[in-house]
C-alpha positions as CSV (number, residue, x, y, z in Angstrom):
1,X,16.6,-18.0,0.7
2,X,17.6,-14.3,0.4
3,X,15.0,-11.9,-0.7
4,X,14.9,-8.7,-2.9
5,X,12.1,-6.2,-3.7
6,X,11.3,-5.2,-7.5
7,X,8.6,-2.9,-8.5
8,X,6.4,-4.1,-11.5
9,X,6.3,-3.0,-14.9
10,X,2.8,-1.3,-16.2
11,X,1.0,-0.7,-19.4
12,X,-2.2,0.9,-20.1
13,X,-4.7,-2.1,-21.0
14,X,-8.1,-2.0,-22.9
15,X,-10.8,0.7,-21.3
16,X,-10.2,1.3,-17.7
17,X,-7.4,-1.7,-17.1
18,X,-4.0,-1.5,-16.7
19,X,-1.6,-4.9,-16.7
20,X,1.2,-5.3,-14.4
21,X,4.2,-6.9,-15.9
22,X,7.2,-9.2,-15.0
23,X,10.6,-7.6,-15.0
24,X,12.6,-10.5,-15.1
25,X,12.5,-14.2,-15.9
26,X,11.7,-16.7,-13.2
27,X,8.7,-18.5,-11.1
28,X,6.2,-16.3,-10.4
29,X,3.8,-16.7,-7.0
30,X,0.8,-14.3,-6.2
31,X,-0.1,-13.0,-2.7
32,X,-3.3,-11.6,-4.0
33,X,-6.2,-13.2,-5.5
34,X,-8.9,-12.2,-8.7
35,X,-11.3,-9.7,-7.0
36,X,-9.0,-8.3,-4.3
37,X,-7.7,-4.5,-4.6
38,X,-4.2,-3.6,-4.7
39,X,-2.3,-0.4,-4.3
40,X,1.1,1.4,-5.0
41,X,3.9,0.1,-2.6
42,X,2.0,-3.1,-1.9
43,X,3.5,-6.6,-2.4
44,X,1.6,-8.6,-4.6
45,X,3.6,-11.5,-5.1
46,X,7.2,-12.9,-5.8
47,X,9.3,-14.2,-8.5
48,X,11.8,-16.8,-7.7
49,X,15.0,-16.3,-9.9
50,X,17.8,-19.0,-9.3
51,X,16.8,-19.6,-5.7
52,X,16.7,-15.6,-5.1
53,X,13.0,-14.4,-4.0
54,X,12.3,-11.1,-5.8
55,X,9.3,-9.4,-3.6
56,X,6.7,-7.8,-6.4
57,X,5.8,-4.1,-5.7
58,X,2.7,-2.4,-7.3
59,X,4.4,0.7,-9.0
60,X,3.7,4.3,-7.7
61,X,0.2,5.6,-9.2
62,X,-1.4,2.2,-10.0
63,X,-4.3,1.0,-8.1
64,X,-7.3,-0.9,-8.7
65,X,-9.2,-4.5,-8.4
66,X,-7.6,-7.7,-9.9
67,X,-9.6,-9.1,-12.6
68,X,-7.0,-11.4,-13.8
69,X,-4.1,-13.3,-12.5
70,X,-1.6,-15.1,-14.6
71,X,-2.1,-19.1,-14.0
72,X,-5.3,-18.5,-12.6
73,X,-5.4,-20.5,-9.2
74,X,-2.0,-22.1,-9.6
75,X,0.4,-21.5,-7.1
76,X,3.8,-21.3,-9.0
77,X,3.7,-20.1,-12.9
78,X,7.0,-19.9,-15.1
79,X,7.3,-16.4,-16.5
80,X,9.1,-14.1,-19.0
81,X,10.2,-10.7,-18.9
82,X,7.4,-8.4,-19.8
83,X,4.5,-11.5,-19.3
84,X,1.3,-10.0,-17.5
85,X,1.0,-11.1,-14.2
86,X,-1.9,-8.9,-13.1
87,X,-4.7,-7.4,-15.0
88,X,-6.5,-4.6,-12.7
89,X,-9.5,-2.5,-13.2
90,X,-8.8,0.9,-12.5
91,X,-12.3,1.6,-12.4
92,X,-12.1,0.6,-8.6
93,X,-9.7,3.0,-7.8
94,X,-13.0,5.1,-6.3
95,X,-13.0,1.8,-3.7
96,X,-9.3,2.0,-2.6
97,X,-9.4,5.8,-2.1
98,X,-12.7,5.5,0.2
99,X,-10.5,3.1,2.2
100,X,-7.3,4.9,2.3
101,X,-8.6,8.7,2.3
102,X,-9.5,10.4,5.5
103,X,-13.1,10.2,7.0
104,X,-14.7,13.5,7.9
105,X,-15.8,12.8,11.5
106,X,-17.7,16.1,12.2
107,X,-17.9,19.6,11.0
108,X,-15.1,20.7,13.3
109,X,-12.3,19.3,10.6
110,X,-11.4,16.1,11.9
111,X,-9.8,13.7,9.5
112,X,-8.6,10.3,9.6
113,X,-5.7,8.5,8.1
114,X,-6.3,5.1,7.7
115,X,-4.6,1.6,6.8
116,X,-4.5,0.7,3.2
117,X,-3.7,-2.8,4.1
118,X,-3.7,-5.0,6.7
119,X,-0.3,-5.8,9.1
120,X,1.3,-4.9,11.8
121,X,1.9,-1.3,12.8
122,X,5.3,0.6,14.2
123,X,5.2,3.8,15.2
124,X,8.9,4.1,15.0
125,X,11.8,2.9,12.8
126,X,13.7,0.9,15.7
127,X,13.0,0.7,19.2
128,X,15.7,3.2,19.9
129,X,14.8,5.7,17.5
130,X,11.8,8.6,18.2
131,X,8.4,8.2,16.5
132,X,7.8,9.3,13.2
133,X,4.6,11.4,14.5
134,X,3.3,12.2,17.7
135,X,0.2,14.0,19.1
136,X,0.5,17.5,18.4
137,X,2.9,17.3,15.2
138,X,2.3,18.5,11.9
139,X,2.4,16.0,9.0
140,X,2.7,16.9,5.4
141,X,2.0,15.1,2.2
142,X,4.8,12.7,1.7
143,X,5.9,12.2,5.0
144,X,6.4,8.7,6.5
145,X,4.0,8.6,9.7
146,X,4.7,4.7,10.4
147,X,5.5,1.4,9.2
148,X,3.4,-1.3,8.4
149,X,4.8,-5.0,8.3
150,X,3.3,-7.2,6.0
151,X,4.4,-10.8,5.4
152,X,7.8,-9.9,6.9
153,X,8.2,-6.8,4.8
154,X,8.2,-3.4,6.3
155,X,6.1,-0.9,4.2
156,X,6.5,2.9,5.0
157,X,3.1,4.5,5.5
158,X,3.0,7.9,3.9
159,X,0.7,10.6,4.3
160,X,-0.9,11.1,1.1
161,X,-4.4,10.9,-0.4
162,X,-6.6,13.0,-2.7
163,X,-9.0,14.2,0.0
164,X,-6.2,14.7,2.4
165,X,-5.0,18.5,2.9
166,X,-1.4,19.1,2.1
167,X,-0.7,19.2,5.8
168,X,-2.8,18.5,9.1
169,X,-2.1,18.5,13.2
170,X,-2.1,15.2,14.7
171,X,-4.8,14.7,17.2
172,X,-3.8,11.1,18.2
173,X,-1.8,8.2,16.9
174,X,-4.4,5.3,17.7
175,X,-2.5,2.3,17.0
176,X,0.2,1.6,19.7
177,X,3.5,0.2,18.6
178,X,3.2,-3.3,17.3
179,X,-0.6,-3.3,17.2
180,X,-2.2,-5.5,14.2
181,X,-4.5,-3.4,12.1
182,X,-6.8,-4.3,9.3
183,X,-7.5,-2.4,6.1
184,X,-9.4,0.8,7.0
185,X,-8.5,0.9,10.9
186,X,-7.6,4.6,11.6
187,X,-4.1,5.2,12.1
188,X,-4.0,9.0,12.6
189,X,-6.9,11.0,13.9
190,X,-6.0,14.4,12.4
191,X,-7.4,18.1,12.5
192,X,-7.4,20.6,9.7
193,X,-4.8,23.3,10.5
194,X,-6.2,26.9,10.4
195,X,-5.7,29.0,7.8
196,X,-3.4,31.7,7.9
């Protein structure tokens, strides 16, 4: 069965909630449950459209805790265009930021860039290519720092986060190429660059 990726639609809900919407007709299967956190770029399910699986991606700028899932615990649910597949509480965004933001280790400006979700970490795009980042490099906001394989899908790990500086020096890349990591594991040990 072939696979494609599609970004879910989003619309504001009541108060501090957001609905994530189907962008096509098909049969929906979720990979996250009620109560779990989700963040931008994460694969959260599939829609089967006439034998073609579309992986569902959380849109940019969206994060929160799942408060409702279409179909409840049912594994496969027929959906129409515009159906709300998930409702998330954006009030939970702080929890996600705590897990995906750097952690200050000491007063000398040590920072950590951590895994936003669990998966297999890859430091390079392919075995024959150089690593995305290495010790001594400077990383900048929006730069890819590695790949995270989750359910046979490769997700780019991008240097970003409200608590991170626009650029930082890489002190160490902690996981080895092909290591399994869990959400919150340190990927990059960083140092704040001295001000000029």
